Structure formats: structure tokens, C-alpha cells
Backbone bond lengths (Angstrom), bond angles and torsions (degrees), N, CA, C in turn:
res aa  C-N    CA-C-N  psi(-1)  N-CA   C-N-CA  omega(-1)  CA-C   N-CA-C  phi
1 M - - - 1.466 - - 1.507 114.62 -
2 T 1.279 115.63 126.06 1.448 123.88 -178.48 1.533 111.55 -99.43
3 L 1.299 122.00 123.40 1.440 122.22 178.87 1.594 106.27 -94.44
4 T 1.323 115.36 140.13 1.450 121.46 172.75 1.419 110.10 -100.89
5 P 1.285 122.10 139.47 1.351 125.37 177.75 1.439 116.72 -59.87
6 A 1.277 124.80 141.99 1.475 127.69 179.65 1.540 101.00 -66.44
7 P 1.400 114.75 145.84 1.427 118.41 167.09 1.460 115.91 -61.98
8 A 1.195 115.51 150.63 1.565 123.06 176.05 1.460 108.26 -56.61
9 S 1.239 117.61 132.77 1.517 120.28 172.80 1.516 110.48 -74.57
10 I 1.333 111.95 160.26 1.479 115.59 176.86 1.503 113.34 -65.32
11 Q 1.301 114.49 -29.09 1.589 116.57 171.00 1.466 114.79 -57.59
12 R 1.391 109.71 -50.62 1.373 119.34 -178.60 1.508 112.03 -58.22
13 A 1.412 114.78 -49.18 1.557 118.10 171.23 1.462 114.12 -47.64
14 T 1.387 120.43 -46.13 1.348 127.46 -177.98 1.517 109.58 -62.40
15 V 1.330 115.51 -43.23 1.523 118.59 -176.81 1.581 106.70 -67.70
16 E 1.289 117.18 -41.49 1.467 117.56 -175.74 1.571 110.02 -66.20
17 R 1.458 114.77 -38.22 1.358 118.45 178.05 1.511 111.32 -64.47
18 Y 1.334 116.86 -37.01 1.577 125.42 179.39 1.528 102.98 -60.69
19 L 1.268 120.41 -51.43 1.472 116.55 -177.21 1.481 113.67 -66.21
20 E 1.353 118.73 -35.13 1.508 119.31 173.71 1.499 109.50 -58.28
21 L 1.368 118.04 -44.89 1.389 123.35 -175.31 1.513 112.54 -63.00
22 I 1.335 115.84 -38.89 1.425 125.80 -179.74 1.622 104.09 -61.48
23 N 1.333 114.85 -36.91 1.481 118.14 -178.36 1.532 109.54 -70.99
24 S 1.284 122.05 -44.20 1.402 125.05 -164.02 1.558 117.01 -147.16
25 G 1.276 117.36 12.18 1.355 122.88 -174.01 1.532 115.25 -102.79
26 T 1.351 117.21 177.23 1.420 123.60 175.29 1.481 113.01 -95.16
27 A 1.298 115.42 159.18 1.465 118.97 174.94 1.547 111.47 -57.14
28 E 1.204 116.29 -41.10 1.567 124.13 179.73 1.502 108.69 -62.12
29 A 1.346 119.76 -41.35 1.362 123.13 -177.91 1.577 111.98 -69.13
30 I 1.326 112.05 -40.30 1.539 117.55 175.06 1.479 109.06 -58.80
31 A 1.381 114.00 -52.48 1.506 122.81 -172.00 1.604 105.13 -62.50
32 A 1.284 122.46 -32.26 1.412 123.43 -175.44 1.576 107.08 -66.27
33 L 1.366 124.90 -19.68 1.391 126.30 179.92 1.625 112.05 -72.88
34 Y 1.427 110.97 -11.13 1.451 118.98 -173.21 1.522 109.90 -102.10
35 T 1.235 115.98 151.82 1.607 121.59 172.81 1.499 106.29 -66.86
36 A 1.277 114.81 158.83 1.530 124.04 -178.72 1.508 114.23 -53.29
37 D 1.419 114.68 -34.23 1.425 123.78 -176.15 1.535 114.45 -107.76
38 A 1.356 117.87 13.60 1.438 125.81 -177.30 1.504 108.74 -55.63
39 T 1.462 110.30 161.49 1.481 120.97 171.20 1.476 111.87 -127.11
40 V 1.360 114.45 150.94 1.474 120.77 177.09 1.435 106.01 -134.68
41 E 1.271 117.68 126.40 1.531 126.91 170.79 1.552 104.31 -110.40
42 D 1.265 125.35 107.07 1.364 126.54 -174.36 1.557 107.13 -144.25
43 P 1.323 119.70 92.84 1.517 127.43 7.20 1.567 111.16 -84.27
44 A 1.306 120.48 157.89 1.331 126.49 179.53 1.584 110.33 -49.58
45 G 1.286 117.89 141.15 1.411 121.59 -172.76 1.504 118.54 98.87
46 T 1.330 113.00 -22.41 1.430 118.09 -177.58 1.502 109.05 -85.67
47 P 1.346 121.18 160.23 1.512 120.66 178.80 1.546 111.15 -48.59
48 P 1.225 116.24 135.51 1.493 115.25 176.65 1.470 112.18 -71.70
49 K 1.366 116.47 145.38 1.443 123.48 156.30 1.301 112.16 -85.70
50 V 1.455 113.54 127.79 1.435 121.04 -171.71 1.581 109.96 -114.59
51 G 1.349 116.03 125.02 1.498 119.18 177.56 1.445 113.81 89.50
52 R 1.390 118.43 158.90 1.356 124.75 -171.90 1.510 114.36 -65.47
53 A 1.339 123.74 -37.13 1.394 130.40 174.50 1.508 111.38 -55.40
54 A 1.402 113.26 -48.24 1.496 111.94 -172.91 1.516 108.75 -81.00
55 I 1.331 118.66 -24.82 1.488 125.01 174.91 1.587 106.78 -67.99
56 A 1.245 117.00 -41.08 1.549 119.73 -178.64 1.567 103.95 -69.21
57 D 1.278 122.04 -44.45 1.378 126.09 177.31 1.634 110.61 -50.05
58 F 1.361 109.91 -50.17 1.482 119.42 -174.48 1.603 104.31 -66.48
59 Y 1.273 126.07 -39.82 1.325 124.99 -173.47 1.647 110.08 -81.79
60 E 1.227 117.24 -11.28 1.487 119.70 -175.91 1.540 110.79 -52.99
61 G 1.297 115.54 -46.77 1.502 121.94 -177.65 1.604 108.80 -66.59
62 A 1.226 118.76 -44.32 1.455 120.32 176.74 1.517 114.03 -59.32
63 A 1.365 113.21 -41.77 1.505 116.01 -178.08 1.459 111.45 -65.33
64 A 1.301 122.63 -21.22 1.457 119.45 -175.74 1.621 110.63 -90.81
65 L 1.307 111.88 -1.96 1.563 117.99 179.27 1.527 108.11 -86.38
66 D 1.372 113.88 161.08 1.414 122.13 174.68 1.542 107.68 -99.87
67 C 1.477 115.95 94.29 1.343 122.28 -168.65 1.486 111.46 -120.79
68 T 1.390 119.34 149.70 1.356 122.73 171.32 1.506 106.26 -132.04
69 T 1.348 114.39 135.09 1.503 117.75 -179.25 1.571 106.13 -115.45
70 T 1.352 105.34 153.75 1.573 118.07 173.98 1.440 107.13 -133.68
71 L 1.271 118.70 131.49 1.402 127.74 175.31 1.534 109.70 -81.21
72 L 1.273 120.33 115.16 1.546 122.66 -172.90 1.452 107.62 -95.04
73 T 1.374 117.51 -54.88 1.500 122.50 179.85 1.461 110.43 -139.07
74 Y 1.352 115.98 147.58 1.505 120.54 -178.29 1.549 106.75 -134.25
75 R 1.272 118.76 134.54 1.511 121.82 170.71 1.554 110.05 -140.56
76 E 1.294 116.80 145.31 1.441 117.99 176.13 1.534 109.94 -142.75
77 S 1.303 116.05 152.54 1.362 129.88 174.53 1.578 115.29 -143.07
78 G 1.173 118.67 119.76 1.416 116.55 -175.38 1.511 116.24 56.71
79 Q 1.275 114.81 -126.67 1.533 121.00 171.33 1.551 119.11 -92.70
80 T 1.322 112.06 20.34 1.513 120.86 -177.97 1.527 110.64 -125.91
81 A 1.339 113.64 138.75 1.390 121.77 178.29 1.497 113.55 -133.12
82 A 1.306 117.51 135.66 1.525 118.18 176.07 1.480 104.20 -119.71
83 F 1.331 115.04 141.23 1.458 118.41 -177.94 1.632 109.33 -147.03
84 H 1.100 116.37 133.99 1.503 131.92 171.81 1.496 112.48 -91.99
85 F 1.313 118.16 117.60 1.434 119.38 -178.57 1.474 109.71 -146.69
86 R 1.446 116.13 163.08 1.393 124.74 -177.54 1.478 108.31 -109.72
87 V 1.323 122.34 137.25 1.464 125.57 171.52 1.562 102.67 -116.57
88 S 1.249 111.63 122.17 1.572 115.14 174.55 1.615 104.49 -111.28
89 T 1.241 113.27 121.13 1.443 121.93 -177.05 1.566 110.58 -110.45
90 K 1.340 114.99 115.83 1.431 120.68 -178.81 1.554 109.34 -82.61
91 L 1.357 111.45 121.56 1.476 121.53 176.06 1.520 110.20 -107.17
92 P 1.331 123.43 173.36 1.472 122.06 -176.54 1.502 112.56 -60.32
93 D 1.406 117.03 -35.39 1.456 122.91 -173.46 1.451 118.52 -118.83
94 S 1.411 113.80 -2.45 1.435 116.61 -176.33 1.582 111.65 -160.21
95 T 1.188 116.70 -179.06 1.509 120.96 171.19 1.554 107.36 -129.29
96 V 1.267 110.72 137.87 1.502 118.19 -178.00 1.478 105.35 -115.90
97 D 1.424 114.63 123.92 1.447 122.47 172.32 1.508 111.77 -109.63
98 V 1.359 111.68 141.52 1.633 123.62 170.93 1.412 108.10 -137.81
99 S 1.256 115.25 137.74 1.464 119.89 -179.79 1.649 108.32 -122.53
100 P 1.381 117.25 82.41 1.406 119.58 177.36 1.502 114.34 -76.30
101 I 1.251 119.63 166.48 1.424 126.45 163.64 1.539 104.94 -111.41
102 D 1.268 115.90 120.69 1.436 123.22 177.41 1.451 111.82 -103.21
103 V 1.333 121.60 134.31 1.433 126.40 174.83 1.461 106.08 -112.82
104 M 1.340 117.67 125.97 1.548 124.43 -179.24 1.452 106.60 -122.24
105 T 1.366 112.53 153.20 1.477 120.92 169.00 1.470 103.58 -120.30
106 F 1.382 116.83 158.41 1.430 120.59 -170.95 1.605 106.22 -135.54
107 D 1.317 114.92 154.10 1.455 117.50 167.44 1.623 105.57 -91.07
108 K 1.229 115.69 -175.80 1.485 121.37 -171.63 1.497 111.77 -69.57
109 D 1.276 118.99 -23.24 1.454 121.19 173.09 1.583 116.32 -90.59
110 G 1.338 116.42 9.13 1.397 115.80 177.58 1.436 116.75 88.58
111 N 1.266 121.13 1.21 1.524 126.40 179.88 1.587 104.18 -79.37
112 I 1.278 112.20 150.69 1.560 118.59 -175.26 1.541 104.61 -88.02
113 T 1.406 110.27 127.12 1.488 114.62 175.46 1.524 108.02 -96.21
114 S 1.250 123.08 -29.66 1.394 125.30 -178.89 1.538 110.98 -151.42
115 M 1.322 114.83 154.14 1.399 118.02 177.48 1.598 107.78 -147.50
116 K 1.336 116.78 133.44 1.364 123.04 176.49 1.485 112.23 -126.40
117 A 1.335 123.97 113.00 1.412 126.71 -178.69 1.574 111.20 -87.29
118 I 1.139 121.98 125.83 1.599 124.19 -174.07 1.558 104.90 -112.82
119 F 1.310 113.40 107.11 1.500 124.40 174.32 1.382 108.08 -168.63
120 S 1.340 119.44 164.44 1.456 125.04 173.66 1.557 112.87 -135.49
121 E 1.335 118.35 174.21 1.446 114.61 176.07 1.392 119.26 -55.80
122 G 1.335 121.43 -30.39 1.383 124.36 173.24 1.511 118.55 -59.79
123 D 1.314 116.67 -11.57 1.421 119.36 -169.68 1.616 107.14 -96.49
124 Y 1.361 116.52 0.10 1.469 117.41 175.71 1.521 115.43 -78.44
125 E 1.184 117.23 141.01 1.642 122.81 173.28 1.440 105.10 -124.22
126 I 1.398 110.46 130.58 1.437 117.46 175.40 1.470 111.16 -104.96
127 K 1.203 126.28 130.00 1.490 123.52 178.74 1.453 110.38 -119.15
């Protein structure tokens, strides 16, 4: 008996697009993945950024950096996904890696309704 892989979910497709846009997208393109009233806590526990305009402002700094993302682990249940990934940011004299775990919730169309990034200062590695 041959098992065929399950098709990628709409949430996974959104997560993969999110990671692509962190690599080479604009802040506006990243914010467009979110619902109009979405929230972002990055890192978790900080005051949430609410709405697409605030989310675009938040991602403006990241969009200007030379980053590469790698998806390490992905899990989903219902309208929630958690994923562990690495962001490598090239600086003039070094590379900084951080591997957060993001937890996202989605609406029925796969738009992000909330995101919490779980990491701390001790999770950075400078090469």
C-alpha cells in the first residue's frame, strides 16, 4: 500500500509565504498576510502591534536587512500553527542567527489573525 502525502494546508502555505517574504519581501507584503485587525507580539509578552499599519511599521526594519530563513519544524492544529525556524541576518562583519518559535492563528481564508514570536536575547548566535 502506498501512502500519498496530504496536501499542504492553507495555513502552511501562508507560513511558507511569510518566511519567503522575510527573506526578500517588503513590510507591506508581509503585513498583507495579516487580517486588518491582527495582532503581533514579537517577542511574546511585549505590547502587541495591532492592525496592518502597525504591523507594516514593525516589519519595516526587518525588510531592510539581508536575511535568510529556514523552516526547521512545523505543526498545526485547527486554525493554529507553531513553527520553529532560523533567521540568519548578514551584517558587514558577522552573521547573526536566531531561531524563534512562532505561534500563529488564522482565519478561514488562511490570513494571519495573530502571531507571537517566542525567543529571548539568549537565543541569538553571532558567527
